[in-house]
N, C-alpha and C positions, 0 to 999 in steps of 0.2 A: 711648451712652447715651439715654434716652428724648427729650431734647431733640433731640439730634441726629437722631433717627429722626422725630418729628413735625414738627420745624421745618425743619431742612436738606433732610430728604428727602422728605417729603409736602408741605411748603411751608406747614403750619400757622402761624398767626401768635400769638406769646403776649400775652395778657391780663393787661399789666401790673398795672392796677388791682385786681384780684381774686387775683393770685399772692402767694403768703406762703411763709414759710419751710418749712411743710409740704409744700405742694403747688405746681405748675407749673400754670398754666391754659393751655391753647392754644385756639384756634379755627380751625375749618374750615367756614366759610359759616355756617350756622346751627347747627352743632353745635359744643359745648366738651367738651375731655377736661379732667379734672383728675389730675393726675400725681403721683405720690409722688416727693417729694424725697428722698435719702439724707443723712442728717444725725446727728450724735450727739446725746448727751443735752442737752437743753434745759430747764433749770429752768421747772417748771411745764406742762410738755407731755409728754403721753405718747406715747413713740415708736411710731411705725406701722413695722411689720417686713415686712409683705407687701404687695404691689402688687394691685390690684383687677383680677382675670381674668374676662372676660366668656365664658359657654358660647357655643358656635356661633362665627358669625362676623360681623364688622361690616360693613356694605356702605357704601362711598363711591363717589360719582359724582365726575368731573371732566371738564372742557372741555379740560385739559392732555393732551397725549400721554403715553401711558403708557408708552413707551420713555424719555422725559425723566425721569420718576421712577425708572424701574428703573436708569437711567445714573447718578443721584444715588446710589441704594442701593448700587451698585457702587463707585461712587467713595469713598463713607464706609466702604466693606467691611462693609457691613451685608449678610449672607447670609441665604439663606432665602426669597429672592422667586424666582416662577415666572411665567413670562409664558405666557398661553393663548393664542397669537394666533388660534387658531380662533374663540374667543368674545370676542375684544379685552378679556381680564381680565388683571389683576396681582394674583397671590394674596402675600401678605406675612406676617410674624410681627413684633410690635414686641418690644422687647427683654423686655417682661413675660409674652409667650407669647402675647398676644391675636392672633387671626387676623383679618386684613383682606382682601376682597376689595374692587378698585378696579377700577371699570367706567368705560369711555370713554363720554362724552356725545356727541351728533351736535353739531356746532357751533353757538354760539346758542342752545343750549337750556337752559344753566345757566352760571353766572358764576362761572369757577373751581372752586371747589369749590362 
């Protein structure tokens, strides 16, 4: 699921005050993603049937070891991540198909995400 990918694997934090029945809001540093929730018909609410897909790649920087993120992706059985050891980059797609490039930042140059 998207929550599993963003929170359990990438380490994002759920922003409870702005999360609602239509969207799950997760934070990674100064970035916030609004993720579609799957739900049935709700009175007065137009169903959203397609998740937002970004053209190109979304680039994230982290001070966390990329191996740790890759291990969590594997542990949660989320496939499709590729580790490029030569450039210290992890490439992965979220459940909606968005492409992420995760780069390791030098120690001390960023705080988590």
